[in-house]
All heavy atoms as TSV, in Angstrom:
chain	resi	resn	atom	element	x	y	z
A	1	MET	N	N	49.000	94.599	119.118
A	1	MET	CA	C	49.606	95.468	118.163
A	1	MET	C	C	50.598	96.412	118.814
A	1	MET	O	O	51.622	96.711	118.256
A	1	MET	CB	C	48.501	96.220	117.415
A	1	MET	CG	C	49.007	96.987	116.231
A	1	MET	SD	S	49.611	95.821	115.018
A	1	MET	CE	C	49.534	96.772	113.560
A	2	LYS	N	N	50.299	96.860	120.040
A	2	LYS	CA	C	51.197	97.774	120.747
A	2	LYS	C	C	52.504	97.041	121.095
A	2	LYS	O	O	53.558	97.628	121.046
A	2	LYS	CB	C	50.557	98.296	122.039
A	2	LYS	CG	C	49.576	99.389	121.826
A	2	LYS	CD	C	49.147	99.943	123.167
A	2	LYS	CE	C	48.201	101.114	122.963
A	2	LYS	NZ	N	47.825	101.702	124.221
A	3	HIS	N	N	52.405	95.750	121.422
A	3	HIS	CA	C	53.584	94.967	121.735
A	3	HIS	C	C	54.543	94.917	120.553
A	3	HIS	O	O	55.757	95.034	120.710
A	3	HIS	CB	C	53.189	93.543	122.183
A	3	HIS	CG	C	54.332	92.738	122.600
A	3	HIS	ND1	N	55.013	91.906	121.755
A	3	HIS	CD2	C	54.975	92.618	123.804
A	3	HIS	CE1	C	56.010	91.323	122.364
A	3	HIS	NE2	N	56.024	91.735	123.626
A	4	PHE	N	N	54.001	94.735	119.352
A	4	PHE	CA	C	54.817	94.693	118.148
A	4	PHE	C	C	55.508	96.031	117.910
A	4	PHE	O	O	56.677	96.088	117.581
A	4	PHE	CB	C	53.965	94.314	116.933
A	4	PHE	CG	C	54.728	94.386	115.653
A	4	PHE	CD1	C	55.649	93.355	115.317
A	4	PHE	CD2	C	54.563	95.407	114.751
A	4	PHE	CE1	C	56.377	93.422	114.137
A	4	PHE	CE2	C	55.260	95.473	113.575
A	4	PHE	CZ	C	56.181	94.478	113.271
A	5	ARG	N	N	54.796	97.126	118.076
A	5	ARG	CA	C	55.346	98.460	117.869
A	5	ARG	C	C	56.448	98.748	118.867
A	5	ARG	O	O	57.500	99.272	118.510
A	5	ARG	CB	C	54.244	99.508	117.972
A	5	ARG	CG	C	54.759	100.915	117.651
A	5	ARG	CD	C	53.658	101.914	117.558
A	5	ARG	NE	N	52.933	101.646	116.316
A	5	ARG	CZ	C	51.730	102.124	116.033
A	5	ARG	NH1	N	51.114	102.861	116.920
A	5	ARG	NH2	N	51.170	101.860	114.910
A	6	ILE	N	N	56.247	98.379	120.131
A	6	ILE	CA	C	57.271	98.578	121.154
A	6	ILE	C	C	58.513	97.762	120.832
A	6	ILE	O	O	59.636	98.243	120.932
A	6	ILE	CB	C	56.723	98.248	122.543
A	6	ILE	CG1	C	55.673	99.292	122.963
A	6	ILE	CG2	C	57.833	98.213	123.593
A	6	ILE	CD1	C	54.914	98.950	124.237
A	7	SER	N	N	58.296	96.498	120.387
A	7	SER	CA	C	59.432	95.645	120.031
A	7	SER	C	C	60.212	96.231	118.866
A	7	SER	O	O	61.429	96.199	118.861
A	7	SER	CB	C	58.927	94.239	119.681
A	7	SER	OG	O	58.363	93.621	120.784
A	8	ALA	N	N	59.511	96.747	117.888
A	8	ALA	CA	C	60.175	97.335	116.718
A	8	ALA	C	C	60.978	98.578	117.111
A	8	ALA	O	O	62.113	98.763	116.665
A	8	ALA	CB	C	59.143	97.703	115.652
A	9	VAL	N	N	60.424	99.383	117.973
A	9	VAL	CA	C	61.120	100.586	118.469
A	9	VAL	C	C	62.366	100.183	119.256
A	9	VAL	O	O	63.463	100.736	119.051
A	9	VAL	CB	C	60.182	101.473	119.282
A	9	VAL	CG1	C	60.976	102.565	119.984
A	9	VAL	CG2	C	59.097	102.061	118.407
A	10	LEU	N	N	62.203	99.190	120.135
A	10	LEU	CA	C	63.367	98.768	120.940
A	10	LEU	C	C	64.453	98.166	120.045
A	10	LEU	O	O	65.636	98.379	120.269
A	10	LEU	CB	C	62.912	97.765	122.000
A	10	LEU	CG	C	62.103	98.335	123.161
A	10	LEU	CD1	C	61.608	97.234	124.075
A	10	LEU	CD2	C	62.892	99.368	123.911
A	11	MET	N	N	64.036	97.394	119.031
A	11	MET	CA	C	65.019	96.794	118.106
A	11	MET	C	C	65.757	97.903	117.368
A	11	MET	O	O	66.973	97.842	117.224
A	11	MET	CB	C	64.296	95.885	117.126
A	11	MET	CG	C	65.201	95.249	116.133
A	11	MET	SD	S	66.199	93.940	116.788
A	11	MET	CE	C	64.961	92.678	116.904
A	12	THR	N	N	65.062	98.893	116.905
A	12	THR	CA	C	65.665	99.996	116.170
A	12	THR	C	C	66.655	100.745	117.080
A	12	THR	O	O	67.775	101.056	116.682
A	12	THR	CB	C	64.593	100.975	115.640
A	12	THR	OG1	O	63.714	100.247	114.798
A	12	THR	CG2	C	65.237	102.107	114.862
A	13	LEU	N	N	66.257	101.020	118.296
A	13	LEU	CA	C	67.131	101.719	119.237
A	13	LEU	C	C	68.372	100.871	119.559
A	13	LEU	O	O	69.486	101.397	119.643
A	13	LEU	CB	C	66.393	102.053	120.515
A	13	LEU	CG	C	65.347	103.151	120.404
A	13	LEU	CD1	C	64.578	103.293	121.712
A	13	LEU	CD2	C	65.987	104.472	120.014
A	14	ALA	N	N	68.197	99.571	119.699
A	14	ALA	CA	C	69.358	98.699	119.973
A	14	ALA	C	C	70.309	98.699	118.798
A	14	ALA	O	O	71.552	98.779	118.993
A	14	ALA	CB	C	68.879	97.286	120.277
A	15	LEU	N	N	69.805	98.627	117.590
A	15	LEU	CA	C	70.684	98.672	116.419
A	15	LEU	C	C	71.424	99.984	116.282
A	15	LEU	O	O	72.605	100.043	115.936
A	15	LEU	CB	C	69.879	98.393	115.146
A	15	LEU	CG	C	69.421	96.956	114.967
A	15	LEU	CD1	C	68.485	96.818	113.782
A	15	LEU	CD2	C	70.610	96.000	114.819
A	16	LEU	N	N	70.718	101.089	116.546
A	16	LEU	CA	C	71.356	102.403	116.482
A	16	LEU	C	C	72.448	102.534	117.544
A	16	LEU	O	O	73.503	103.128	117.310
A	16	LEU	CB	C	70.325	103.518	116.624
A	16	LEU	CG	C	69.396	103.699	115.417
A	16	LEU	CD1	C	68.306	104.726	115.745
A	16	LEU	CD2	C	70.177	104.137	114.194
A	17	ALA	N	N	72.179	101.987	118.721
A	17	ALA	CA	C	73.180	102.067	119.811
A	17	ALA	C	C	74.364	101.210	119.493
A	17	ALA	O	O	75.503	101.530	119.857
A	17	ALA	CB	C	72.517	101.650	121.127
A	18	ALA	N	N	74.161	100.075	118.819
A	18	ALA	CA	C	75.263	99.156	118.512
A	18	ALA	C	C	76.031	99.520	117.257
A	18	ALA	O	O	77.128	99.020	117.029
A	18	ALA	CB	C	74.712	97.737	118.374
A	19	ALA	N	N	75.502	100.400	116.447
A	19	ALA	CA	C	76.134	100.743	115.171
A	19	ALA	C	C	77.590	101.157	115.301
A	19	ALA	O	O	78.437	100.667	114.538
A	19	ALA	CB	C	75.320	101.816	114.469
A	20	PRO	N	N	77.941	102.028	116.255
A	20	PRO	CA	C	79.376	102.373	116.380
A	20	PRO	C	C	80.272	101.181	116.720
A	20	PRO	O	O	81.417	101.132	116.343
A	20	PRO	CB	C	79.393	103.405	117.502
A	20	PRO	CG	C	78.012	103.945	117.549
A	20	PRO	CD	C	77.110	102.819	117.129
A	21	LEU	N	N	79.700	100.219	117.423
A	21	LEU	CA	C	80.485	99.035	117.785
A	21	LEU	C	C	80.671	98.105	116.608
A	21	LEU	O	O	81.636	97.311	116.572
A	21	LEU	CB	C	79.813	98.293	118.938
A	21	LEU	CG	C	79.635	99.080	120.216
A	21	LEU	CD1	C	78.822	98.250	121.200
A	21	LEU	CD2	C	80.982	99.452	120.809
A	22	LEU	N	N	79.763	98.126	115.653
A	22	LEU	CA	C	79.813	97.239	114.523
A	22	LEU	C	C	80.653	97.763	113.367
A	22	LEU	O	O	80.966	97.028	112.441
A	22	LEU	CB	C	78.395	96.957	114.008
A	22	LEU	CG	C	77.484	96.277	115.029
A	22	LEU	CD1	C	76.064	96.194	114.457
A	22	LEU	CD2	C	77.990	94.919	115.397
A	23	THR	N	N	81.007	99.026	113.417
A	23	THR	CA	C	81.820	99.614	112.335
A	23	THR	C	C	83.272	99.639	112.770
A	23	THR	O	O	83.599	99.687	113.943
A	23	THR	CB	C	81.352	101.063	112.021
A	23	THR	OG1	O	81.472	101.840	113.203
A	23	THR	CG2	C	79.923	101.086	111.535
A	24	ALA	N	N	84.135	99.599	111.785
A	24	ALA	CA	C	85.582	99.647	112.077
A	24	ALA	C	C	85.975	101.072	112.454
A	24	ALA	O	O	85.431	102.035	111.931
A	24	ALA	CB	C	86.363	99.193	110.849
A	25	CYS	N	N	86.933	101.179	113.319
A	25	CYS	CA	C	87.484	102.480	113.691
A	25	CYS	C	C	88.340	102.963	112.528
A	25	CYS	O	O	89.273	102.291	112.128
A	25	CYS	CB	C	88.291	102.402	114.964
A	25	CYS	SG	S	87.333	101.885	116.378
A	26	GLY	N	N	88.034	104.100	111.991
A	26	GLY	CA	C	88.796	104.641	110.878
A	26	GLY	C	C	90.111	105.252	111.334
A	26	GLY	O	O	90.308	105.619	112.460
A	27	GLY	N	N	91.055	105.289	110.403
A	27	GLY	CA	C	92.291	105.981	110.661
A	27	GLY	C	C	93.392	105.173	111.324
A	27	GLY	O	O	94.454	105.674	111.608
A	28	SER	N	N	93.155	103.893	111.594
A	28	SER	CA	C	94.205	103.132	112.223
A	28	SER	C	C	94.822	102.174	111.210
A	28	SER	O	O	94.138	101.625	110.355
A	28	SER	CB	C	93.642	102.322	113.412
A	28	SER	OG	O	92.686	101.405	112.961
A	29	ASP	N	N	96.122	102.007	111.279
A	29	ASP	CA	C	96.834	101.105	110.406
A	29	ASP	C	C	97.082	99.795	111.152
A	29	ASP	O	O	98.126	99.566	111.729
A	29	ASP	CB	C	98.190	101.682	109.984
A	29	ASP	CG	C	98.065	102.643	108.815
A	29	ASP	OD1	O	97.052	102.549	108.109
A	29	ASP	OD2	O	98.944	103.471	108.616
A	30	VAL	N	N	96.074	98.979	111.169
A	30	VAL	CA	C	96.156	97.695	111.842
A	30	VAL	C	C	96.246	96.598	110.793
A	30	VAL	O	O	95.425	96.554	109.874
A	30	VAL	CB	C	94.928	97.466	112.743
A	30	VAL	CG1	C	94.972	96.076	113.382
A	30	VAL	CG2	C	94.832	98.519	113.807
A	31	THR	N	N	97.229	95.741	110.931
A	31	THR	CA	C	97.380	94.617	110.001
A	31	THR	C	C	96.907	93.352	110.697
A	31	THR	O	O	97.322	93.062	111.818
A	31	THR	CB	C	98.853	94.448	109.577
A	31	THR	OG1	O	99.305	95.658	108.965
A	31	THR	CG2	C	99.009	93.295	108.600
A	32	VAL	N	N	96.022	92.635	110.059
A	32	VAL	CA	C	95.538	91.395	110.577
A	32	VAL	C	C	96.181	90.250	109.802
A	32	VAL	O	O	96.170	90.246	108.597
A	32	VAL	CB	C	93.990	91.296	110.458
A	32	VAL	CG1	C	93.485	89.968	110.944
A	32	VAL	CG2	C	93.353	92.436	111.208
A	33	HIS	N	N	96.796	89.333	110.510
A	33	HIS	CA	C	97.434	88.198	109.875
A	33	HIS	C	C	96.534	86.984	110.022
A	33	HIS	O	O	96.150	86.625	111.111
A	33	HIS	CB	C	98.797	87.908	110.537
A	33	HIS	CG	C	99.773	89.039	110.397
A	33	HIS	ND1	N	100.444	89.262	109.211
A	33	HIS	CD2	C	100.146	90.003	111.244
A	33	HIS	CE1	C	101.198	90.320	109.375
A	33	HIS	NE2	N	101.042	90.802	110.580
A	34	ASN	N	N	96.197	86.383	108.885
A	34	ASN	CA	C	95.364	85.190	108.890
A	34	ASN	C	C	96.250	84.004	109.186
A	34	ASN	O	O	97.058	83.557	108.369
A	34	ASN	CB	C	94.704	85.035	107.527
A	34	ASN	CG	C	93.761	83.882	107.492
A	34	ASN	OD1	O	93.737	83.049	108.390
A	34	ASN	ND2	N	92.955	83.802	106.445
A	35	ARG	N	N	96.117	83.442	110.347
A	35	ARG	CA	C	96.927	82.295	110.764
A	35	ARG	C	C	96.408	80.977	110.245
A	35	ARG	O	O	97.016	79.942	110.461
A	35	ARG	CB	C	96.988	82.254	112.301
A	35	ARG	CG	C	97.606	83.479	112.930
A	35	ARG	CD	C	99.054	83.574	112.594
A	35	ARG	NE	N	99.593	84.763	113.247
A	35	ARG	CZ	C	100.626	85.428	112.774
A	35	ARG	NH1	N	101.226	85.031	111.697
A	35	ARG	NH2	N	101.061	86.477	113.395
A	36	MET	N	N	95.266	81.016	109.556
A	36	MET	CA	C	94.723	79.776	109.029
A	36	MET	C	C	95.352	79.394	107.678
A	36	MET	O	O	95.192	78.282	107.211
A	36	MET	CB	C	93.209	79.895	108.899
A	36	MET	CG	C	92.601	80.200	110.243
A	36	MET	SD	S	90.945	79.692	110.561
A	36	MET	CE	C	90.796	78.084	109.970
A	37	VAL	N	N	96.046	80.336	107.056
A	37	VAL	CA	C	96.719	80.060	105.789
A	37	VAL	C	C	98.217	80.014	106.080
A	37	VAL	O	O	98.790	80.920	106.644
A	37	VAL	CB	C	96.407	81.159	104.757
A	37	VAL	CG1	C	97.150	80.933	103.466
A	37	VAL	CG2	C	94.905	81.244	104.497
A	38	SER	N	N	98.847	78.928	105.657
A	38	SER	CA	C	100.275	78.775	105.927
A	38	SER	C	C	101.086	79.775	105.106
A	38	SER	O	O	100.619	80.236	104.063
A	38	SER	CB	C	100.715	77.348	105.564
A	38	SER	OG	O	100.708	77.174	104.153
A	39	PRO	N	N	102.286	80.106	105.576
A	39	PRO	CA	C	103.148	81.009	104.799
A	39	PRO	C	C	103.458	80.439	103.400
A	39	PRO	O	O	103.525	81.190	102.434
A	39	PRO	CB	C	104.418	81.101	105.634
A	39	PRO	CG	C	103.974	80.771	107.023
A	39	PRO	CD	C	102.874	79.793	106.876
A	40	GLN	N	N	103.564	79.123	103.289
A	40	GLN	CA	C	103.814	78.511	101.991
A	40	GLN	C	C	102.633	78.718	101.053
A	40	GLN	O	O	102.819	79.006	99.880
A	40	GLN	CB	C	104.102	77.004	102.178
A	40	GLN	CG	C	105.355	76.688	102.917
A	40	GLN	CD	C	105.168	76.751	104.456
A	40	GLN	OE1	O	104.065	76.868	104.983
A	40	GLN	NE2	N	106.287	76.676	105.164
A	41	GLN	N	N	101.431	78.601	101.577
A	41	GLN	CA	C	100.226	78.810	100.750
A	41	GLN	C	C	100.119	80.288	100.353
A	41	GLN	O	O	99.778	80.605	99.222
A	41	GLN	CB	C	98.962	78.392	101.504
A	41	GLN	CG	C	97.713	78.529	100.680
A	41	GLN	CD	C	97.721	77.651	99.443
A	41	GLN	OE1	O	97.988	76.473	99.540
A	41	GLN	NE2	N	97.443	78.236	98.290
A	42	SER	N	N	100.419	81.186	101.275
A	42	SER	CA	C	100.388	82.616	100.975
A	42	SER	C	C	101.406	82.949	99.879
A	42	SER	O	O	101.084	83.723	98.958
A	42	SER	CB	C	100.687	83.448	102.230
A	42	SER	OG	O	99.655	83.308	103.159
A	43	ALA	N	N	102.606	82.381	99.966
A	43	ALA	CA	C	103.615	82.618	98.933
A	43	ALA	C	C	103.158	82.083	97.589
A	43	ALA	O	O	103.346	82.749	96.563
A	43	ALA	CB	C	104.950	81.955	99.352
A	44	ALA	N	N	102.539	80.914	97.578
A	44	ALA	CA	C	102.035	80.343	96.334
A	44	ALA	C	C	100.923	81.210	95.745
A	44	ALA	O	O	100.853	81.426	94.527
A	44	ALA	CB	C	101.548	78.917	96.560
A	45	ASP	N	N	100.055	81.727	96.617
A	45	ASP	CA	C	98.974	82.599	96.148
A	45	ASP	C	C	99.526	83.888	95.540
A	45	ASP	O	O	99.058	84.372	94.523
A	45	ASP	CB	C	98.037	82.936	97.305
A	45	ASP	CG	C	97.220	81.739	97.777
A	45	ASP	OD1	O	97.160	80.726	97.049
A	45	ASP	OD2	O	96.668	81.795	98.892
A	46	LEU	N	N	100.554	84.437	96.190
A	46	LEU	CA	C	101.175	85.641	95.655
A	46	LEU	C	C	101.822	85.372	94.290
A	46	LEU	O	O	101.716	86.185	93.385
A	46	LEU	CB	C	102.227	86.181	96.642
A	46	LEU	CG	C	101.685	86.875	97.885
A	46	LEU	CD1	C	102.825	87.121	98.880
A	46	LEU	CD2	C	101.009	88.176	97.505
A	47	LYS	N	N	102.448	84.240	94.153
A	47	LYS	CA	C	103.091	83.885	92.888
A	47	LYS	C	C	102.041	83.744	91.785
A	47	LYS	O	O	102.240	84.225	90.666
A	47	LYS	CB	C	103.918	82.591	93.040
A	47	LYS	CG	C	104.582	82.116	91.792
A	47	LYS	CD	C	105.684	83.084	91.358
A	47	LYS	CE	C	106.506	82.475	90.252
A	47	LYS	NZ	N	106.726	83.400	89.166
A	48	ARG	N	N	100.921	83.109	92.107
A	48	ARG	CA	C	99.843	82.986	91.126
A	48	ARG	C	C	99.282	84.331	90.732
A	48	ARG	O	O	98.992	84.578	89.548
A	48	ARG	CB	C	98.725	82.073	91.671
A	48	ARG	CG	C	98.997	80.624	91.453
A	48	ARG	CD	C	97.722	79.778	91.650
A	48	ARG	NE	N	97.183	79.858	93.012
A	48	ARG	CZ	C	97.637	79.122	94.021
A	48	ARG	NH1	N	98.631	78.278	93.851
A	48	ARG	NH2	N	97.109	79.246	95.214
A	49	ALA	N	N	99.149	85.239	91.699
A	49	ALA	CA	C	98.672	86.577	91.404
A	49	ALA	C	C	99.660	87.334	90.517
A	49	ALA	O	O	99.254	88.037	89.596
A	49	ALA	CB	C	98.439	87.344	92.706
A	50	LEU	N	N	100.938	87.140	90.757
A	50	LEU	CA	C	101.948	87.766	89.936
A	50	LEU	C	C	101.900	87.210	88.512
A	50	LEU	O	O	101.861	87.962	87.539
A	50	LEU	CB	C	103.354	87.543	90.555
A	50	LEU	CG	C	104.536	88.045	89.709
A	50	LEU	CD1	C	104.523	89.575	89.608
A	50	LEU	CD2	C	105.848	87.556	90.323
A	51	ASP	N	N	101.840	85.899	88.393
A	51	ASP	CA	C	101.804	85.250	87.085
A	51	ASP	C	C	100.548	85.616	86.293
A	51	ASP	O	O	100.585	85.704	85.060
A	51	ASP	CB	C	101.876	83.715	87.226
A	51	ASP	CG	C	103.246	83.270	87.751
A	51	ASP	OD1	O	104.217	84.075	87.706
A	51	ASP	OD2	O	103.348	82.126	88.219
A	52	ALA	N	N	99.441	85.864	86.992
A	52	ALA	CA	C	98.193	86.214	86.349
A	52	ALA	C	C	98.124	87.692	85.988
A	52	ALA	O	O	97.169	88.152	85.377
A	52	ALA	CB	C	97.010	85.814	87.227
A	53	GLY	N	N	99.098	88.483	86.467
A	53	GLY	CA	C	99.117	89.914	86.186
A	53	GLY	C	C	98.223	90.706	87.128
A	53	GLY	O	O	97.941	91.869	86.864
A	54	ILE	N	N	97.805	90.100	88.200
A	54	ILE	CA	C	96.944	90.788	89.182
A	54	ILE	C	C	97.732	91.770	90.019
A	54	ILE	O	O	97.222	92.827	90.371
A	54	ILE	CB	C	96.216	89.760	90.043
A	54	ILE	CG1	C	95.300	88.880	89.181
A	54	ILE	CG2	C	95.412	90.419	91.161
A	54	ILE	CD1	C	94.702	87.697	89.895
A	55	ILE	N	N	98.991	91.416	90.312
A	55	ILE	CA	C	99.870	92.316	91.051
A	55	ILE	C	C	101.139	92.506	90.253
A	55	ILE	O	O	101.535	91.645	89.457
A	55	ILE	CB	C	100.169	91.778	92.464
A	55	ILE	CG1	C	100.884	90.430	92.427
A	55	ILE	CG2	C	98.916	91.724	93.331
A	55	ILE	CD1	C	101.339	89.911	93.808
A	56	SER	N	N	101.839	93.592	90.509
A	56	SER	CA	C	103.091	93.893	89.815
A	56	SER	C	C	104.267	93.191	90.564
A	56	SER	O	O	104.102	92.689	91.669
A	56	SER	CB	C	103.345	95.405	89.795
A	56	SER	OG	O	103.593	95.873	91.122
A	57	GLN	N	N	105.400	93.202	89.917
A	57	GLN	CA	C	106.602	92.643	90.519
A	57	GLN	C	C	106.949	93.347	91.841
A	57	GLN	O	O	107.323	92.715	92.811
A	57	GLN	CB	C	107.810	92.697	89.529
A	57	GLN	CG	C	109.077	92.089	90.081
A	57	GLN	CD	C	108.987	90.568	90.255
A	57	GLN	OE1	O	108.383	89.899	89.413
A	57	GLN	NE2	N	109.562	90.053	91.296
A	58	ASP	N	N	106.788	94.664	91.831
A	58	ASP	CA	C	107.076	95.440	93.056
A	58	ASP	C	C	106.111	95.059	94.204
A	58	ASP	O	O	106.529	94.911	95.339
A	58	ASP	CB	C	106.961	96.958	92.775
A	58	ASP	CG	C	108.111	97.459	91.917
A	58	ASP	OD1	O	109.164	96.797	91.857
A	58	ASP	OD2	O	107.933	98.543	91.319
A	59	GLU	N	N	104.814	94.919	93.833
A	59	GLU	CA	C	103.842	94.506	94.866
A	59	GLU	C	C	104.153	93.102	95.373
A	59	GLU	O	O	104.042	92.820	96.573
A	59	GLU	CB	C	102.435	94.558	94.276
A	59	GLU	CG	C	101.923	95.951	94.001
A	59	GLU	CD	C	100.640	95.964	93.204
A	59	GLU	OE1	O	100.535	95.201	92.220
A	59	GLU	OE2	O	99.752	96.749	93.569
A	60	TYR	N	N	104.549	92.215	94.462
A	60	TYR	CA	C	104.907	90.871	94.848
A	60	TYR	C	C	106.060	90.875	95.845
A	60	TYR	O	O	105.999	90.238	96.885
A	60	TYR	CB	C	105.272	90.056	93.602
A	60	TYR	CG	C	105.810	88.687	93.889
A	60	TYR	CD1	C	104.966	87.642	94.232
A	60	TYR	CD2	C	107.175	88.427	93.809
A	60	TYR	CE1	C	105.457	86.372	94.505
A	60	TYR	CE2	C	107.677	87.153	94.087
A	60	TYR	CZ	C	106.807	86.149	94.430
A	60	TYR	OH	O	107.293	84.879	94.678
A	61	GLN	N	N	107.115	91.634	95.511
A	61	GLN	CA	C	108.296	91.708	96.390
A	61	GLN	C	C	107.924	92.288	97.756
A	61	GLN	O	O	108.350	91.780	98.795
A	61	GLN	CB	C	109.390	92.579	95.762
A	61	GLN	CG	C	110.060	91.938	94.564
A	61	GLN	CD	C	110.871	90.730	94.972
A	61	GLN	OE1	O	110.322	89.646	95.164
A	61	GLN	NE2	N	112.143	90.903	95.101
A	62	GLU	N	N	107.099	93.335	97.738
A	62	GLU	CA	C	106.689	93.948	99.001
A	62	GLU	C	C	105.878	92.980	99.890
A	62	GLU	O	O	106.155	92.853	101.082
A	62	GLU	CB	C	105.826	95.179	98.704
A	62	GLU	CG	C	105.397	95.964	99.907
A	62	GLU	CD	C	104.584	97.181	99.555
A	62	GLU	OE1	O	104.907	97.847	98.522
A	62	GLU	OE2	O	103.627	97.466	100.288
A	63	GLU	N	N	104.971	92.251	99.290
A	63	GLU	CA	C	104.147	91.307	100.034
A	63	GLU	C	C	104.982	90.135	100.520
A	63	GLU	O	O	104.747	89.621	101.620
A	63	GLU	CB	C	102.962	90.821	99.222
A	63	GLU	CG	C	101.926	91.910	98.947
A	63	GLU	CD	C	101.340	92.507	100.198
A	63	GLU	OE1	O	101.037	91.751	101.140
A	63	GLU	OE2	O	101.147	93.740	100.252
A	64	MET	N	N	105.936	89.712	99.723
A	64	MET	CA	C	106.805	88.592	100.133
A	64	MET	C	C	107.662	89.007	101.338
A	64	MET	O	O	107.868	88.239	102.250
A	64	MET	CB	C	107.691	88.107	98.963
A	64	MET	CG	C	106.932	87.322	97.922
A	64	MET	SD	S	106.185	85.800	98.537
A	64	MET	CE	C	107.644	84.819	98.837
A	65	GLU	N	N	108.138	90.259	101.310
A	65	GLU	CA	C	108.900	90.753	102.444
A	65	GLU	C	C	108.036	90.785	103.703
A	65	GLU	O	O	108.492	90.418	104.778
A	65	GLU	CB	C	109.466	92.147	102.137
A	65	GLU	CG	C	110.596	92.129	101.126
A	65	GLU	CD	C	111.055	93.520	100.690
A	65	GLU	OE1	O	110.675	94.509	101.376
A	65	GLU	OE2	O	111.760	93.590	99.709
A	66	LYS	N	N	106.805	91.241	103.576
A	66	LYS	CA	C	105.894	91.284	104.720
A	66	LYS	C	C	105.654	89.872	105.237
A	66	LYS	O	O	105.597	89.647	106.427
A	66	LYS	CB	C	104.559	91.909	104.316
A	66	LYS	CG	C	104.600	93.393	104.112
A	66	LYS	CD	C	103.202	93.844	103.731
A	66	LYS	CE	C	103.188	95.283	103.283
A	66	LYS	NZ	N	101.816	95.689	102.823
A	67	LEU	N	N	105.509	88.931	104.299
A	67	LEU	CA	C	105.257	87.519	104.689
A	67	LEU	C	C	106.442	86.972	105.472
A	67	LEU	O	O	106.278	86.317	106.481
A	67	LEU	CB	C	104.992	86.711	103.417
A	67	LEU	CG	C	104.635	85.263	103.613
A	67	LEU	CD1	C	103.367	85.095	104.405
A	67	LEU	CD2	C	104.494	84.590	102.255
A	68	HIS	N	N	107.649	87.272	105.003
A	68	HIS	CA	C	108.821	86.769	105.698
A	68	HIS	C	C	109.052	87.487	107.031
A	68	HIS	O	O	109.504	86.839	107.994
A	68	HIS	CB	C	110.076	86.892	104.805
A	68	HIS	CG	C	110.066	85.955	103.668
A	68	HIS	ND1	N	110.164	84.598	103.801
A	68	HIS	CD2	C	109.966	86.184	102.336
A	68	HIS	CE1	C	110.126	84.010	102.639
A	68	HIS	NE2	N	109.998	84.953	101.709
A	69	ASP	N	N	108.709	88.771	107.088
A	69	ASP	CA	C	108.853	89.521	108.350
A	69	ASP	C	C	107.865	89.055	109.412
A	69	ASP	O	O	108.146	89.116	110.601
A	69	ASP	CB	C	108.657	91.022	108.115
A	69	ASP	CG	C	109.817	91.632	107.336
A	69	ASP	OD1	O	110.885	91.002	107.245
A	69	ASP	OD2	O	109.640	92.759	106.818
A	70	ALA	N	N	106.688	88.582	108.968
A	70	ALA	CA	C	105.659	88.145	109.916
A	70	ALA	C	C	106.032	86.810	110.563
A	70	ALA	O	O	105.460	86.467	111.622
A	70	ALA	CB	C	104.316	87.989	109.195
A	71	ASN	N	N	106.932	86.085	109.988
A	71	ASN	CA	C	107.290	84.767	110.546
A	71	ASN	C	C	108.501	84.826	111.373
A	71	ASN	O	O	109.316	85.177	111.707
A	71	ASN	CB	C	107.468	83.751	109.443
A	71	ASN	CG	C	106.160	83.471	108.747
A	71	ASN	OD1	O	105.113	83.453	109.400
A	71	ASN	ND2	N	106.182	83.286	107.454
């Protein structure tokens, strides 16, 4: 029983120590580009979002510019 309690305590301490490493650093403007989706697929997805009313024309234009700037 003592072995289980020690293991639980060690696990808790390890999780608490690792918590800062598992969370994102706040306050940074980092853009992550998904290289698994082609620019053509991203453009098609943006067009579908625009057509469905999920994003506005201004948002569409802004994202398309970012997409073209990334390539």
